[in-house]
C-alpha positions in Angstrom: 60.0 102.2 -82.7 59.6 104.1 -79.3 56.5 106.2 -78.9 57.5 108.8 -76.3 53.9 110.0 -76.1 52.7 106.7 -74.7 54.3 107.0 -71.3 51.3 107.2 -69.0 49.7 110.4 -70.2 47.5 110.9 -67.0 50.4 110.5 -64.7 52.6 112.8 -66.8 50.2 115.7 -66.4 50.9 115.7 -62.6 54.7 115.3 -63.1 57.3 118.0 -63.6 58.9 118.2 -67.1 62.1 116.7 -65.6 60.2 113.8 -64.0 58.5 113.1 -67.2 61.7 113.2 -69.2 63.4 111.0 -66.6 60.7 108.4 -67.0 61.1 108.4 -70.7 64.9 108.0 -70.5 64.4 105.4 -67.8 62.3 103.3 -70.2 65.4 103.1 -72.4 67.6 102.1 -69.5 69.2 105.5 -69.0 69.6 106.9 -65.5 69.2 110.7 -65.8 70.2 111.2 -62.2 73.5 109.4 -62.8 74.0 111.4 -66.0 73.6 114.8 -64.3 75.8 113.9 -61.3 78.5 112.6 -63.6 78.5 115.8 -65.6 78.6 117.9 -62.5 81.9 116.3 -61.6 83.5 116.4 -65.0 86.1 119.2 -65.3 86.4 121.3 -68.4 89.4 123.5 -68.7 88.4 127.0 -69.7 91.0 129.0 -71.9 91.8 132.5 -70.6 92.7 133.9 -74.0 89.1 134.3 -75.2 88.9 137.3 -73.0 91.6 139.4 -74.6 92.1 138.0 -78.1 95.2 136.1 -77.2 97.1 139.3 -76.4 98.6 138.4 -73.1 100.6 140.7 -70.8 104.3 140.1 -71.7 104.6 141.6 -75.2 103.3 144.5 -77.2 103.9 142.5 -80.4 100.9 141.8 -82.6 99.5 138.3 -82.6 101.7 136.2 -84.9 102.8 132.6 -85.5 100.1 131.2 -87.7 97.4 132.7 -85.4 94.9 135.4 -86.2 92.0 137.1 -84.3 89.4 138.9 -86.3 87.0 141.5 -85.1 87.1 144.5 -82.8 84.1 144.2 -80.5 84.4 146.7 -77.7 85.3 145.9 -74.1 88.4 143.6 -74.5 90.2 142.9 -71.2 93.4 145.1 -71.1 94.9 144.2 -67.7 95.2 141.1 -65.5 92.5 142.6 -63.2 90.1 143.1 -66.1 90.7 139.6 -67.5 90.1 138.0 -64.0 87.0 140.1 -63.6 85.6 139.0 -67.0 86.6 135.3 -66.4 84.8 135.4 -63.0 81.7 136.8 -64.5 81.8 134.3 -67.4 82.4 131.4 -65.1 79.4 132.4 -63.0 77.2 131.6 -66.0 79.0 128.3 -66.8 77.8 125.1 -65.2 80.0 122.3 -63.9 83.5 121.9 -62.6 86.2 124.1 -64.1 89.9 124.5 -64.5 91.7 127.6 -65.6 93.8 127.3 -68.8 96.7 129.8 -69.0 99.3 130.6 -71.7 102.8 131.6 -70.5 102.3 135.0 -72.1 99.8 135.8 -69.3 102.6 136.1 -66.7 101.9 139.1 -64.4 104.8 141.5 -63.9 104.7 144.2 -61.2 107.0 147.1 -60.2 109.2 146.7 -63.2 109.8 143.0 -62.5 109.7 141.9 -66.2 111.2 138.6 -67.3 111.4 137.4 -70.9 110.0 134.0 -71.7 113.2 132.2 -71.2 113.4 133.7 -67.7 109.8 133.4 -66.3 109.4 131.9 -62.9 106.6 130.6 -60.7 106.4 134.0 -58.9 105.2 135.6 -62.1 102.0 133.5 -61.8 101.4 133.9 -58.1 98.3 136.1 -58.7 96.8 133.4 -61.0 97.4 130.7 -58.4 95.7 132.8 -55.7 92.8 133.5 -58.1 92.4 129.7 -58.9 92.7 128.6 -55.3 90.1 131.0 -54.1 87.7 129.4 -56.6 88.7 125.8 -56.1 90.1 125.4 -59.6 93.2 123.7 -60.9 95.3 125.3 -63.6 96.5 124.0 -67.0 99.4 125.6 -68.8 100.8 126.3 -72.3 104.2 127.5 -73.2 103.8 130.4 -75.6 105.9 129.8 -78.8 104.3 132.7 -80.8 104.0 136.5 -80.8 107.6 137.1 -79.8 110.7 138.6 -81.5 112.5 135.3 -81.1 110.2 133.6 -83.5 112.5 134.0 -86.4 111.3 133.1 -89.9 108.3 131.3 -88.4 110.6 129.0 -86.5 111.2 128.3 -82.8 112.3 124.8 -81.5 113.1 123.7 -85.0 115.2 126.7 -86.0 118.6 126.2 -87.5 119.7 129.3 -85.5 121.1 127.9 -82.3 120.4 131.1 -80.3 116.7 131.0 -81.3 116.5 127.3 -80.4 118.2 127.8 -77.0 115.8 130.6 -76.1 112.8 128.4 -76.7 114.2 125.3 -75.1 114.8 127.3 -72.0 111.2 128.6 -72.2 109.9 125.0 -72.3 112.0 124.1 -69.3 110.7 127.0 -67.3 107.1 126.1 -68.2 107.5 122.6 -66.8 108.7 124.1 -63.5 105.8 126.5 -63.4 103.4 123.6 -64.3 104.6 121.6 -61.3 104.2 124.8 -59.1 100.6 125.0 -60.2 99.9 121.4 -59.4 101.6 121.7 -56.0 99.7 124.8 -55.1 96.2 123.8 -56.3 96.4 120.1 -55.5 95.2 119.4 -59.0 97.4 117.9 -61.8 98.5 120.4 -64.5 98.3 119.6 -68.2 101.2 121.4 -70.0 100.6 121.5 -73.7 103.4 122.2 -76.2 102.4 123.5 -79.6 104.8 125.3 -82.0 104.0 127.4 -85.1 107.1 126.2 -87.0 106.8 125.7 -90.7 107.2 127.2 -94.2 105.0 129.1 -96.5 106.5 127.5 -99.6 107.7 124.0 -100.4 110.8 123.2 -98.3 114.0 121.8 -99.6 114.5 119.8 -96.3 111.6 118.3 -94.4 113.7 116.0 -92.1 116.1 118.6 -90.7 113.6 120.8 -89.0 111.8 117.8 -87.5 115.1 116.4 -86.2 115.9 119.7 -84.5 112.4 119.8 -83.1 112.8 116.3 -81.7 116.2 117.2 -80.2 114.7 120.3 -78.6 111.7 118.4 -77.1 114.2 115.8 -75.7 116.1 118.5 -74.0 113.0 120.1 -72.5 111.8 116.8 -71.2 115.2 116.1 -69.6 114.1 118.4 -66.8 113.0 116.2 -63.8 109.3 116.6 -62.9 106.6 114.7 -61.1 104.7 112.8 -63.8 101.8 112.3 -61.5 101.4 116.0 -61.2 102.4 117.3 -64.6 101.1 115.8 -67.8 103.2 117.1 -70.7 101.2 117.1 -74.0 102.2 117.6 -77.6 99.8 119.1 -80.1 100.0 118.8 -83.9 98.7 121.0 -86.6 98.1 120.6 -90.4 99.0 124.2 -91.3 98.8 127.8 -90.3 98.8 131.3 -91.8 102.2 131.6 -93.5 102.9 127.9 -93.0 100.7 126.5 -95.7 103.2 124.2 -97.4 104.9 122.5 -94.4 104.3 122.2 -90.7 107.1 120.8 -88.6 104.8 119.5 -85.9 102.6 117.3 -88.1 100.2 114.7 -86.8 102.6 111.9 -87.7 105.5 113.6 -86.0 103.6 114.3 -82.8 101.9 110.9 -82.6 105.2 109.1 -83.0 107.0 111.4 -80.5 104.3 111.0 -77.9 104.5 107.2 -78.3 108.3 107.1 -78.0 108.3 109.3 -74.8 105.2 108.1 -73.0 103.7 111.6 -72.8 100.2 112.6 -73.6 98.8 113.3 -77.1 96.6 116.3 -77.5 94.2 116.6 -80.4 92.7 119.9 -81.5 89.7 119.3 -83.8 90.7 122.3 -85.9 94.2 121.0 -86.5 93.5 118.4 -89.2 92.4 118.3 -92.8 88.8 119.4 -93.2 87.8 115.9 -94.1 89.3 114.4 -90.9 87.4 114.4 -87.6 88.8 114.0 -84.2 85.8 112.0 -83.0 86.9 109.1 -85.2 90.4 109.2 -83.8 89.6 109.1 -80.1 88.9 105.3 -79.8 92.2 104.5 -81.5 94.2 106.9 -79.3 92.6 105.4 -76.2 93.8 102.0 -77.1 97.4 103.0 -77.0 97.5 105.8 -74.5 96.6 105.9 -70.8 95.3 109.4 -71.2 94.6 111.8 -74.1 93.9 115.5 -74.2 91.5 117.5 -76.4 91.2 121.1 -77.4 87.6 121.5 -78.5 87.1 124.3 -81.1 85.1 124.8 -84.3 87.0 125.1 -87.5 85.1 126.6 -90.4 86.9 125.5 -93.5 90.2 125.7 -91.7 91.6 126.1 -88.1 89.6 129.3 -87.6 88.9 128.8 -83.9 85.3 129.7 -84.0 83.1 129.5 -80.8 82.1 126.0 -80.0 78.4 125.3 -80.6 76.4 122.1 -80.3 77.3 120.9 -83.8 77.7 117.3 -85.0 81.4 117.0 -84.4 81.2 118.4 -80.8 78.4 115.9 -80.1 80.4 113.0 -81.7 83.5 113.9 -79.7 81.5 113.7 -76.4 79.9 110.4 -77.5 83.2 108.8 -78.1 84.5 109.9 -74.6 81.4 108.6 -72.8 80.8 105.5 -74.9 84.4 104.4 -74.1 84.0 105.1 -70.4 86.9 107.6 -70.7 85.8 110.7 -68.8 88.6 110.0 -66.3 91.1 109.5 -69.2 90.5 112.5 -71.3 91.5 116.0 -70.5 88.8 118.3 -71.9 89.7 121.9 -72.7 88.3 124.6 -75.0 90.4 126.6 -77.4 88.8 129.3 -79.5 88.8 133.1 -79.8 86.3 135.5 -81.4 86.7 139.2 -81.3 83.7 139.9 -83.5 81.1 139.2 -80.8 80.8 139.8 -77.1 83.7 137.9 -75.6 81.9 136.9 -72.5 79.1 135.4 -74.5 81.6 133.6 -76.6 83.1 132.0 -73.5 79.8 131.0 -72.0 78.3 129.7 -75.2 81.3 127.5 -75.9 81.5 126.0 -72.5 77.7 125.4 -72.3 77.9 123.7 -75.7 80.6 121.3 -74.5 78.4 120.5 -71.4 75.3 120.0 -73.6 77.3 117.6 -75.8 78.5 115.6 -72.8 75.0 115.5 -71.3 73.6 114.2 -74.6 76.2 111.5 -74.6 75.5 110.5 -71.0 71.8 110.2 -71.9 72.3 107.6 -74.6 71.5 103.9 -74.0 75.1 103.1 -75.0 75.1 99.5 -73.8 71.9 98.8 -75.7 73.2 100.3 -78.9 76.5 98.4 -78.7 74.5 95.2 -78.2 72.4 95.9 -81.3 75.6 96.5 -83.3 77.4 93.4 -82.0 74.3 91.3 -82.9 74.2 92.9 -86.4 70.7 94.3 -85.7 71.5 97.4 -87.7 68.0 98.3 -88.7 66.9 98.5 -85.0 70.1 100.4 -84.2 69.4 103.0 -86.8 65.8 103.5 -85.6 66.9 103.8 -82.0 69.6 106.4 -83.0 67.0 108.4 -84.8 64.5 108.2 -81.9 67.2 109.5 -79.5 67.3 112.7 -81.5 63.8 113.7 -80.4 64.1 112.5 -76.8 63.4 115.3 -74.3 67.0 116.3 -73.7 66.1 120.0 -73.0 64.2 119.1 -69.9 67.2 117.2 -68.5 69.4 120.2 -69.4 67.1 122.6 -67.6 67.3 120.4 -64.5 71.1 120.3 -64.7 71.2 124.1 -64.8 68.7 124.3 -61.9 71.0 122.1 -59.7 73.9 124.3 -60.7 71.9 127.4 -59.7 72.3 128.9 -63.2 69.7 130.3 -65.4 69.1 129.1 -69.0 68.9 132.8 -70.0 72.5 134.1 -69.8 72.4 136.7 -72.6 70.4 139.2 -70.4 73.1 139.1 -67.7 75.8 139.5 -70.3 74.2 142.5 -72.0 73.9 144.2 -68.6 77.6 143.5 -67.9 78.5 144.9 -71.3 76.5 148.1 -70.6 77.8 148.5 -67.1 81.4 147.3 -67.4 82.6 146.7 -70.9 81.4 149.9 -72.5 83.5 151.9 -69.9 86.7 150.5 -71.4 87.9 153.0 -73.9 
């Protein structure tokens, strides 16, 4: 058992808290400098939709399609300018490298230049590109297959109505074009994630038909030529949604098999599985059979409720699996949650900081040593070491990371000032 208190007490009195913590971790074979620098260069894709409750700018229709936002905290962003302002402020309180994650519903139309989702073009996202380039960020993208009149009977790409299906197929094609535009403009590959809300509230008479139509629709969307080194098309599954409790077309089995057959990228959202399943346990298997995988990190409470990410067990285990498998360059990490019951800026910042904390904890583990103990069947020692790591001085390394990022550990004070001076003026 490691006694952290025994590390040269006299010398520690003259050392900074970080230097003392660095020495303790060093005694375990962990290089804290390497951990910090690795984390500083690891990009996390920040979802724009936390700032306005997934409203977007292309439709006045209420949020629908198996998605629901609860709460009415004041100060929601109402325009592109307000959302950009809030994103900027939130990002100033987030450490590390960032990407901007957009939904297609955040297209910006000016001077009456409206285009429906089957007609959107790169020019409708020029302001977002300018915004991202000025901040040195890449952009990820999501077709928006919800909150629209052409979602008929909770169906889009799997609809038996040919007109509905054609509309959404064209939307998917347009989004591939826009994704490549983002990659070309920012110089950073774009992850384009497809998720549909299709399903049935009650037990269906035909499970195969909708999935075959979904497959055919995806085939047609992917028939559009695009640079696969610049655009990574993903497919995201879900176990159920509001109004889709009995059957989901895009199940885990469907999406996993489709991804494997087409050589695209699987995306796992840790709120999209049965409550007894955990994504952290799936990562190692997925890495064995895919060059890259993508994650939407959220926090489901009893179901896919998209709560703000905190430093909970599953977030920590997800980060451990990425780091232990040396897969930081193979996993696209993004956040996906929305909470309208609390300050939206704080929700953004808390979630992103929690992801970074989890990654730093993972980077500070003596992974090689622990693997060796497991391979040598020294399970008693492994358990003791794992328990000892829980009381290692992680907080001192985190504080040093924030210092190097020029960010304060206290972010709530700045957020409350912003709320008073900016958000409260939005009536």
